[in-house]
Structure formats: C-alpha cells, structure tokens
C-alpha positions as protocol buffer text, in pm:
chain_id: "A"
residue {
  index: 1
  type: MET
  ca { x: -953 y: 1338 z: 413 }
}
residue {
  index: 2
  type: GLU
  ca { x: -929 y: 1192 z: 763 }
}
residue {
  index: 3
  type: ILE
  ca { x: -1003 y: 818 z: 758 }
}
residue {
  index: 4
  type: HIS
  ca { x: -945 y: 784 z: 1134 }
}
residue {
  index: 5
  type: PRO
  ca { x: -845 y: 1035 z: 1403 }
}
residue {
  index: 6
  type: GLY
  ca { x: -487 y: 1141 z: 1328 }
}
residue {
  index: 7
  type: ILE
  ca { x: -471 y: 939 z: 1003 }
}
residue {
  index: 8
  type: HIS
  ca { x: -528 y: 1119 z: 673 }
}
residue {
  index: 9
  type: ILE
  ca { x: -567 y: 981 z: 321 }
}
residue {
  index: 10
  type: ARG
  ca { x: -331 y: 1157 z: 82 }
}
residue {
  index: 11
  type: ASP
  ca { x: -391 y: 1013 z: -264 }
}
residue {
  index: 12
  type: LEU
  ca { x: -271 y: 648 z: -244 }
}
residue {
  index: 13
  type: ALA
  ca { x: -85 y: 702 z: 84 }
}
residue {
  index: 14
  type: LEU
  ca { x: -165 y: 769 z: 448 }
}
residue {
  index: 15
  type: TYR
  ca { x: -24 y: 1066 z: 639 }
}
residue {
  index: 16
  type: LEU
  ca { x: 11 y: 1078 z: 1016 }
}
residue {
  index: 17
  type: PRO
  ca { x: 80 y: 1448 z: 1085 }
}
residue {
  index: 18
  type: LEU
  ca { x: 141 y: 1412 z: 1459 }
}
residue {
  index: 19
  type: VAL
  ca { x: 439 y: 1183 z: 1397 }
}
residue {
  index: 20
  type: LYS
  ca { x: 523 y: 1325 z: 1052 }
}
residue {
  index: 21
  type: THR
  ca { x: 497 y: 983 z: 890 }
}
residue {
  index: 22
  type: VAL
  ca { x: 382 y: 881 z: 541 }
}
residue {
  index: 23
  type: ILE
  ca { x: 278 y: 522 z: 470 }
}
residue {
  index: 24
  type: PHE
  ca { x: 283 y: 365 z: 122 }
}
residue {
  index: 25
  type: SER
  ca { x: 203 y: 10 z: 15 }
}
residue {
  index: 26
  type: ASP
  ca { x: 281 y: -244 z: -257 }
}
residue {
  index: 27
  type: PHE
  ca { x: 477 y: -59 z: -526 }
}
residue {
  index: 28
  type: HIS
  ca { x: 577 y: -383 z: -703 }
}
residue {
  index: 29
  type: MET
  ca { x: 854 y: -204 z: -889 }
}
residue {
  index: 30
  type: GLY
  ca { x: 967 y: -402 z: -1192 }
}
residue {
  index: 31
  type: TYR
  ca { x: 617 y: -535 z: -1255 }
}
residue {
  index: 32
  type: GLU
  ca { x: 632 y: -445 z: -1625 }
}
residue {
  index: 33
  type: GLU
  ca { x: 944 y: -658 z: -1680 }
}
residue {
  index: 34
  type: ALA
  ca { x: 784 y: -952 z: -1501 }
}
residue {
  index: 35
  type: ILE
  ca { x: 476 y: -927 z: -1723 }
}
residue {
  index: 36
  type: LEU
  ca { x: 696 y: -902 z: -2032 }
}
residue {
  index: 37
  type: LYS
  ca { x: 859 y: -1235 z: -1939 }
}
residue {
  index: 38
  type: GLY
  ca { x: 510 y: -1384 z: -1955 }
}
residue {
  index: 39
  type: GLY
  ca { x: 469 y: -1260 z: -2313 }
}
residue {
  index: 40
  type: VAL
  ca { x: 260 y: -947 z: -2245 }
}
residue {
  index: 41
  type: LEU
  ca { x: 403 y: -619 z: -2375 }
}
residue {
  index: 42
  type: LEU
  ca { x: 326 y: -311 z: -2167 }
}
residue {
  index: 43
  type: PRO
  ca { x: 436 y: 50 z: -2222 }
}
residue {
  index: 44
  type: ARG
  ca { x: 707 y: 122 z: -1964 }
}
residue {
  index: 45
  type: HIS
  ca { x: 563 y: 413 z: -1766 }
}
residue {
  index: 46
  type: GLN
  ca { x: 564 y: 262 z: -1416 }
}
residue {
  index: 47
  type: LEU
  ca { x: 873 y: 437 z: -1282 }
}
residue {
  index: 48
  type: THR
  ca { x: 799 y: 780 z: -1428 }
}
residue {
  index: 49
  type: ASP
  ca { x: 435 y: 775 z: -1320 }
}
residue {
  index: 50
  type: THR
  ca { x: 523 y: 649 z: -972 }
}
residue {
  index: 51
  type: LEU
  ca { x: 787 y: 915 z: -905 }
}
residue {
  index: 52
  type: ILE
  ca { x: 557 y: 1195 z: -1022 }
}
residue {
  index: 53
  type: ARG
  ca { x: 274 y: 1077 z: -800 }
}
residue {
  index: 54
  type: VAL
  ca { x: 495 y: 1019 z: -495 }
}
residue {
  index: 55
  type: LYS
  ca { x: 642 y: 1370 z: -529 }
}
residue {
  index: 56
  type: LYS
  ca { x: 294 y: 1521 z: -526 }
}
residue {
  index: 57
  type: ILE
  ca { x: 207 y: 1329 z: -209 }
}
residue {
  index: 58
  type: LEU
  ca { x: 523 y: 1433 z: -24 }
}
residue {
  index: 59
  type: ALA
  ca { x: 532 y: 1795 z: -139 }
}
residue {
  index: 60
  type: GLY
  ca { x: 429 y: 2060 z: 112 }
}
residue {
  index: 61
  type: ILE
  ca { x: 407 y: 1842 z: 424 }
}
residue {
  index: 62
  type: ALA
  ca { x: 648 y: 1776 z: 710 }
}
residue {
  index: 63
  type: VAL
  ca { x: 789 y: 1424 z: 682 }
}
residue {
  index: 64
  type: GLU
  ca { x: 1036 y: 1254 z: 915 }
}
residue {
  index: 65
  type: THR
  ca { x: 958 y: 888 z: 838 }
}
residue {
  index: 66
  type: ILE
  ca { x: 842 y: 704 z: 528 }
}
residue {
  index: 67
  type: ILE
  ca { x: 711 y: 348 z: 570 }
}
residue {
  index: 68
  type: VAL
  ca { x: 641 y: 99 z: 291 }
}
residue {
  index: 69
  type: THR
  ca { x: 413 y: -178 z: 414 }
}
residue {
  index: 70
  type: GLY
  ca { x: 577 y: -442 z: 194 }
}
residue {
  index: 71
  type: ASP
  ca { x: 631 y: -551 z: -165 }
}
residue {
  index: 72
  type: LEU
  ca { x: 857 y: -268 z: -278 }
}
residue {
  index: 73
  type: LYS
  ca { x: 956 y: -492 z: -571 }
}
residue {
  index: 74
  type: HIS
  ca { x: 768 y: -763 z: -761 }
}
residue {
  index: 75
  type: GLU
  ca { x: 984 y: -1072 z: -829 }
}
residue {
  index: 76
  type: PHE
  ca { x: 988 y: -1333 z: -552 }
}
residue {
  index: 77
  type: GLY
  ca { x: 1324 y: -1510 z: -592 }
}
residue {
  index: 78
  type: THR
  ca { x: 1551 y: -1268 z: -773 }
}
residue {
  index: 79
  type: ILE
  ca { x: 1614 y: -899 z: -842 }
}
residue {
  index: 80
  type: SER
  ca { x: 1555 y: -810 z: -1205 }
}
residue {
  index: 81
  type: GLY
  ca { x: 1738 y: -531 z: -1384 }
}
residue {
  index: 82
  type: SER
  ca { x: 1437 y: -303 z: -1377 }
}
residue {
  index: 83
  type: GLU
  ca { x: 1381 y: -377 z: -1008 }
}
residue {
  index: 84
  type: TRP
  ca { x: 1732 y: -257 z: -924 }
}
residue {
  index: 85
  type: LYS
  ca { x: 1688 y: 61 z: -1126 }
}
residue {
  index: 86
  type: GLN
  ca { x: 1334 y: 143 z: -1021 }
}
residue {
  index: 87
  type: SER
  ca { x: 1377 y: 58 z: -652 }
}
residue {
  index: 88
  type: PHE
  ca { x: 1692 y: 270 z: -632 }
}
residue {
  index: 89
  type: ALA
  ca { x: 1517 y: 564 z: -799 }
}
residue {
  index: 90
  type: LEU
  ca { x: 1221 y: 540 z: -559 }
}
residue {
  index: 91
  type: LEU
  ca { x: 1439 y: 509 z: -249 }
}
residue {
  index: 92
  type: ASP
  ca { x: 1655 y: 801 z: -366 }
}
residue {
  index: 93
  type: LEU
  ca { x: 1337 y: 1009 z: -385 }
}
residue {
  index: 94
  type: PHE
  ca { x: 1225 y: 900 z: -40 }
}
residue {
  index: 95
  type: VAL
  ca { x: 1548 y: 1009 z: 129 }
}
residue {
  index: 96
  type: GLN
  ca { x: 1516 y: 1353 z: -28 }
}
residue {
  index: 97
  type: TYR
  ca { x: 1203 y: 1405 z: 183 }
}
residue {
  index: 98
  type: ALA
  ca { x: 1256 y: 1196 z: 496 }
}
residue {
  index: 99
  type: PRO
  ca { x: 1562 y: 1113 z: 709 }
}
residue {
  index: 100
  type: LYS
  ca { x: 1415 y: 773 z: 800 }
}
residue {
  index: 101
  type: VAL
  ca { x: 1285 y: 510 z: 556 }
}
residue {
  index: 102
  type: LEU
  ca { x: 1149 y: 175 z: 680 }
}
residue {
  index: 103
  type: LEU
  ca { x: 1066 y: -117 z: 452 }
}
residue {
  index: 104
  type: ILE
  ca { x: 831 y: -372 z: 605 }
}
residue {
  index: 105
  type: LYS
  ca { x: 905 y: -714 z: 457 }
}
residue {
  index: 106
  type: GLY
  ca { x: 620 y: -835 z: 236 }
}
residue {
  index: 107
  type: ASN
  ca { x: 560 y: -1172 z: 77 }
}
residue {
  index: 108
  type: HIS
  ca { x: 733 y: -1054 z: -245 }
}
residue {
  index: 109
  type: ASP
  ca { x: 1042 y: -940 z: -52 }
}
residue {
  index: 110
  type: PRO
  ca { x: 1256 y: -1249 z: 28 }
}
residue {
  index: 111
  type: VAL
  ca { x: 1553 y: -1097 z: -158 }
}
residue {
  index: 112
  type: LEU
  ca { x: 1498 y: -730 z: -77 }
}
residue {
  index: 113
  type: GLY
  ca { x: 1809 y: -717 z: 143 }
}
residue {
  index: 114
  type: PRO
  ca { x: 2065 y: -624 z: -125 }
}
residue {
  index: 115
  type: ILE
  ca { x: 1857 y: -325 z: -236 }
}
residue {
  index: 116
  type: ALA
  ca { x: 1806 y: -204 z: 121 }
}
residue {
  index: 117
  type: ARG
  ca { x: 2177 y: -238 z: 206 }
}
residue {
  index: 118
  type: LYS
  ca { x: 2288 y: -49 z: -105 }
}
residue {
  index: 119
  type: LYS
  ca { x: 2062 y: 242 z: -10 }
}
residue {
  index: 120
  type: ASN
  ca { x: 2118 y: 215 z: 367 }
}
residue {
  index: 121
  type: VAL
  ca { x: 1751 y: 173 z: 454 }
}
residue {
  index: 122
  type: GLN
  ca { x: 1612 y: -61 z: 716 }
}
residue {
  index: 123
  type: ILE
  ca { x: 1398 y: -372 z: 663 }
}
residue {
  index: 124
  type: VAL
  ca { x: 1163 y: -447 z: 954 }
}
residue {
  index: 125
  type: PRO
  ca { x: 890 y: -708 z: 1016 }
}
residue {
  index: 126
  type: PHE
  ca { x: 644 y: -441 z: 1138 }
}
residue {
  index: 127
  type: VAL
  ca { x: 626 y: -90 z: 1282 }
}
residue {
  index: 128
  type: ALA
  ca { x: 455 y: -6 z: 1611 }
}
residue {
  index: 129
  type: LEU
  ca { x: 367 y: 358 z: 1687 }
}
residue {
  index: 130
  type: ASN
  ca { x: 194 y: 397 z: 2022 }
}
residue {
  index: 131
  type: ASP
  ca { x: -133 y: 201 z: 1980 }
}
residue {
  index: 132
  type: LEU
  ca { x: -87 y: 172 z: 1601 }
}
residue {
  index: 133
  type: TYR
  ca { x: 50 y: -144 z: 1435 }
}
residue {
  index: 134
  type: ILE
  ca { x: 168 y: -132 z: 1072 }
}
residue {
  index: 135
  type: CYS
  ca { x: 231 y: -458 z: 886 }
}
residue {
  index: 136
  type: HIS
  ca { x: 213 y: -616 z: 543 }
}
residue {
  index: 137
  type: GLY
  ca { x: -104 y: -814 z: 606 }
}
residue {
  index: 138
  type: ASP
  ca { x: -20 y: -1157 z: 468 }
}
residue {
  index: 139
  type: ILE
  ca { x: -14 y: -1317 z: 816 }
}
residue {
  index: 140
  type: ILE
  ca { x: -185 y: -1250 z: 1150 }
}
residue {
  index: 141
  type: PRO
  ca { x: 88 y: -1148 z: 1399 }
}
residue {
  index: 142
  type: ASP
  ca { x: 90 y: -1277 z: 1755 }
}
residue {
  index: 143
  type: ASN
  ca { x: 351 y: -1050 z: 1912 }
}
residue {
  index: 144
  type: ALA
  ca { x: 292 y: -821 z: 2209 }
}
residue {
  index: 145
  type: GLU
  ca { x: 287 y: -505 z: 1997 }
}
residue {
  index: 146
  type: PHE
  ca { x: 6 y: -640 z: 1781 }
}
residue {
  index: 147
  type: LEU
  ca { x: -197 y: -769 z: 2075 }
}
residue {
  index: 148
  type: LYS
  ca { x: -201 y: -430 z: 2246 }
}
residue {
  index: 149
  type: ALA
  ca { x: -259 y: -228 z: 1929 }
}
residue {
  index: 150
  type: LYS
  ca { x: -594 y: -57 z: 1879 }
}
residue {
  index: 151
  type: THR
  ca { x: -548 y: 20 z: 1509 }
}
residue {
  index: 152
  type: VAL
  ca { x: -386 y: -192 z: 1237 }
}
residue {
  index: 153
  type: ILE
  ca { x: -267 y: -52 z: 902 }
}
residue {
  index: 154
  type: MET
  ca { x: -182 y: -301 z: 628 }
}
residue {
  index: 155
  type: GLY
  ca { x: -134 y: -351 z: 256 }
}
residue {
  index: 156
  type: HIS
  ca { x: -106 y: -681 z: 65 }
}
residue {
  index: 157
  type: GLU
  ca { x: -468 y: -700 z: -52 }
}
residue {
  index: 158
  type: HIS
  ca { x: -451 y: -431 z: -326 }
}
residue {
  index: 159
  type: PRO
  ca { x: -819 y: -339 z: -269 }
}
residue {
  index: 160
  type: ALA
  ca { x: -1021 y: -199 z: -557 }
}
residue {
  index: 161
  type: ILE
  ca { x: -1389 y: -180 z: -635 }
}
residue {
  index: 162
  type: VAL
  ca { x: -1594 y: -206 z: -953 }
}
residue {
  index: 163
  type: LEU
  ca { x: -1877 y: 41 z: -996 }
}
residue {
  index: 164
  type: ASN
  ca { x: -2122 y: -5 z: -1279 }
}
residue {
  index: 165
  type: ASP
  ca { x: -2441 y: 125 z: -1429 }
}
residue {
  index: 166
  type: THR
  ca { x: -2636 y: 1 z: -1727 }
}
residue {
  index: 167
  type: ALA
  ca { x: -2380 y: 142 z: -1971 }
}
residue {
  index: 168
  type: LYS
  ca { x: -2034 y: 64 z: -1833 }
}
residue {
  index: 169
  type: LYS
  ca { x: -1817 y: -67 z: -1552 }
}
residue {
  index: 170
  type: GLU
  ca { x: -1515 y: 105 z: -1400 }
}
residue {
  index: 171
  type: GLN
  ca { x: -1269 y: -22 z: -1140 }
}
residue {
  index: 172
  type: PHE
  ca { x: -1100 y: 207 z: -886 }
}
residue {
  index: 173
  type: LYS
  ca { x: -832 y: 167 z: -624 }
}
residue {
  index: 174
  type: CYS
  ca { x: -969 y: 218 z: -274 }
}
residue {
  index: 175
  type: PHE
  ca { x: -893 y: 225 z: 96 }
}
residue {
  index: 176
  type: LEU
  ca { x: -1092 y: 3 z: 331 }
}
residue {
  index: 177
  type: LYS
  ca { x: -1173 y: 73 z: 694 }
}
residue {
  index: 178
  type: GLY
  ca { x: -1339 y: -182 z: 919 }
}
residue {
  index: 179
  type: THR
  ca { x: -1252 y: -396 z: 1216 }
}
residue {
  index: 180
  type: TYR
  ca { x: -1061 y: -712 z: 1299 }
}
residue {
  index: 181
  type: LYS
  ca { x: -1137 y: -860 z: 1643 }
}
residue {
  index: 182
  type: LYS
  ca { x: -1219 y: -521 z: 1798 }
}
residue {
  index: 183
  type: LYS
  ca { x: -921 y: -351 z: 1636 }
}
residue {
  index: 184
  type: VAL
  ca { x: -971 y: -79 z: 1375 }
}
residue {
  index: 185
  type: LEU
  ca { x: -837 y: -213 z: 1044 }
}
residue {
  index: 186
  type: ILE
  ca { x: -726 y: 16 z: 759 }
}
residue {
  index: 187
  type: VAL
  ca { x: -619 y: -137 z: 427 }
}
residue {
  index: 188
  type: LEU
  ca { x: -418 y: 66 z: 176 }
}
residue {
  index: 189
  type: PRO
  ca { x: -453 y: 30 z: -200 }
}
residue {
  index: 190
  type: SER
  ca { x: -144 y: -74 z: -391 }
}
residue {
  index: 191
  type: PHE
  ca { x: 86 y: 186 z: -546 }
}
residue {
  index: 192
  type: ASN
  ca { x: 135 y: -40 z: -846 }
}
residue {
  index: 193
  type: LEU
  ca { x: 9 y: 199 z: -1113 }
}
residue {
  index: 194
  type: VAL
  ca { x: 7 y: -69 z: -1384 }
}
residue {
  index: 195
  type: THR
  ca { x: -287 y: -259 z: -1234 }
}
residue {
  index: 196
  type: THR
  ca { x: -592 y: -152 z: -1035 }
}
residue {
  index: 197
  type: GLY
  ca { x: -609 y: -435 z: -783 }
}
residue {
  index: 198
  type: THR
  ca { x: -850 y: -689 z: -636 }
}
residue {
  index: 199
  type: ASN
  ca { x: -1223 y: -626 z: -676 }
}
residue {
  index: 200
  type: ILE
  ca { x: -1334 y: -662 z: -315 }
}
residue {
  index: 201
  type: LEU
  ca { x: -1696 y: -717 z: -417 }
}
residue {
  index: 202
  type: HIS
  ca { x: -1629 y: -1043 z: -603 }
}
residue {
  index: 203
  type: ASP
  ca { x: -1264 y: -1155 z: -618 }
}
residue {
  index: 204
  type: ARG
  ca { x: -1108 y: -1400 z: -375 }
}
residue {
  index: 205
  type: ARG
  ca { x: -944 y: -1212 z: -91 }
}
residue {
  index: 206
  type: LEU
  ca { x: -579 y: -1277 z: -5 }
}
residue {
  index: 207
  type: SER
  ca { x: -525 y: -1145 z: 346 }
}
residue {
  index: 208
  type: PRO
  ca { x: -626 y: -1351 z: 650 }
}
residue {
  index: 209
  type: PHE
  ca { x: -740 y: -1022 z: 806 }
}
residue {
  index: 210
  type: LEU
  ca { x: -1013 y: -1005 z: 543 }
}
residue {
  index: 211
  type: GLN
  ca { x: -1144 y: -1361 z: 567 }
}
residue {
  index: 212
  type: GLN
  ca { x: -1463 y: -1227 z: 723 }
}
residue {
  index: 213
  type: GLU
  ca { x: -1787 y: -1059 z: 622 }
}
residue {
  index: 214
  type: LEU
  ca { x: -1683 y: -718 z: 488 }
}
residue {
  index: 215
  type: GLY
  ca { x: -2024 y: -557 z: 459 }
}
residue {
  index: 216
  type: HIS
  ca { x: -1953 y: -313 z: 744 }
}
residue {
  index: 217
  type: PHE
  ca { x: -1621 y: -194 z: 592 }
}
residue {
  index: 218
  type: MET
  ca { x: -1615 y: 164 z: 464 }
}
residue {
  index: 219
  type: VAL
  ca { x: -1484 y: 233 z: 111 }
}
residue {
  index: 220
  type: TYR
  ca { x: -1275 y: 535 z: 14 }
}
residue {
  index: 221
  type: ILE
  ca { x: -1218 y: 549 z: -361 }
}
residue {
  index: 222
  type: ILE
  ca { x: -915 y: 722 z: -512 }
}
residue {
  index: 223
  type: GLU
  ca { x: -949 y: 873 z: -859 }
}
residue {
  index: 224
  type: ASN
  ca { x: -682 y: 1104 z: -1001 }
}
residue {
  index: 225
  type: GLY
  ca { x: -557 y: 1177 z: -650 }
}
residue {
  index: 226
  type: THR
  ca { x: -900 y: 1275 z: -515 }
}
residue {
  index: 227
  type: VAL
  ca { x: -1067 y: 1085 z: -230 }
}
residue {
  index: 228
  type: TYR
  ca { x: -1437 y: 992 z: -246 }
}
residue {
  index: 229
  type: HIS
  ca { x: -1614 y: 838 z: 51 }
}
residue {
  index: 230
  type: PHE
  ca { x: -1852 y: 575 z: -93 }
}
residue {
  index: 231
  type: GLY
  ca { x: -2005 y: 437 z: 225 }
}
residue {
  index: 232
  type: LYS
  ca { x: -2020 y: 71 z: 325 }
}
residue {
  index: 233
  type: ILE
  ca { x: -1946 y: -230 z: 107 }
}
residue {
  index: 234
  type: LYS
  ca { x: -2287 y: -379 z: 179 }
}
residue {
  index: 235
  type: ASP
  ca { x: -2451 y: -78 z: 14 }
}
residue {
  index: 236
  type: LEU
  ca { x: -2238 y: -111 z: -300 }
}
residue {
  index: 237
  type: ARG
  ca { x: -2318 y: -476 z: -374 }
}
C-alpha cells in the first residue's frame, strides 16, 4: 500500500522503489535478555521471528540500500551477549540483500559502534534523500537538510493502537501519517516483535514530533503482514 507518493508500506517496513531503499525501525535486538534481567521470563523467539519476517519483506524486490532508523539493539550502556549474536545475524541478513546498510543512531545506540565496525556498516545521524529526511525521532533536528525537507520519516515512538468492542480489546502495531510544521510526517512501528508498542490513543507520547494534537493523523494498522487503512485518529477515539 502506498502511504505517500513513492513510499510504500511493506509489512512493518517502508519501501522506496525509485531509490531501491527499504526502511526499518526499532528492532531492539536483545530485548528478551534485558527483560529476563528484570525477572520476567519470555520464550526466546525474537531472533527467529525477526529474521523470518525481514526475509519476507526483502524477497522479490530490488534493494540497494537498507536503513534502520535507530535502536537496532536494546541496552543503553553495554552490549549484551544476545545483542551481539542477534545484531550480527540481522546485519548478515541485510547484506545478503543490499550492498549498502545505514544505521541511524537512536537513543538506545550509544555503544552501537563495535557492532557496526565488526560488520562494516555505517552509523549516521540521519539520511537525506532529495526532499526526504529520515531520522530516529527523539530530537527535532535543526540542520539544513531537515529544514529543506518536505517529508520526514522517523521511528522511536513505536506507535500502536487499541481497538475494542463490547467483548474485547486488541492492540496492533501501526504506521502514522500526519504533518509537523508543514512537513509530511510518517512514523514507523517498531520491529520489536516481543511487544506491540505505545497506544497512541491514550499513552504518553515520547517523540517531540508528536507533542501536538494528533487527530488529523492517518492510521495504517499492520496485522500478520497485511496493511489496513483505518482512517484518522480522531475517528477512532
């Protein structure tokens, strides 16, 4: 499904066919180990499930560049054993499909450097493609590339939405599309398959881009790899 001219939703990723680029966000590899340290036991399926889903996204399309909009791994101040293993496995998969892999530095990535160097991939603060600006989303940039951009793509927020009827409630990962100061703003869901994300209808929002009334934002729900356009947030409240 096309969320914006030249930008297609492909499961939990975005695909830009004209520049053969796939954009992912917020894998948080190693999340299960971090939760285990807090005393919560989770079945360890994150790596297997992630690799299967990424392969399906990348299969059958032309890809020259893969961009991760930040938070490849989960721990802030260290690299856990599972983060080494899982990040390496994911990056090895990426380079099978694309000659160029760019990791935008997210707020969870202060010690991402050793992983990137081992796999010879580049860490960047942002990516600018023509009038498109791709960033993590935890700060509002003030550089020239951002100021001239017409469309901003970001992660960080992990948007999800809760839908309910009289019998039950269900939460789904979703894309958001709205505006930020006359720029088109597209927010990716997280690729952390252990958690769903932030309920944008009620939970406190993290990104400064989203500290605004979101009623006009469009919602695109992802369920089992299928995209459903659910209209505006104001109509879902």
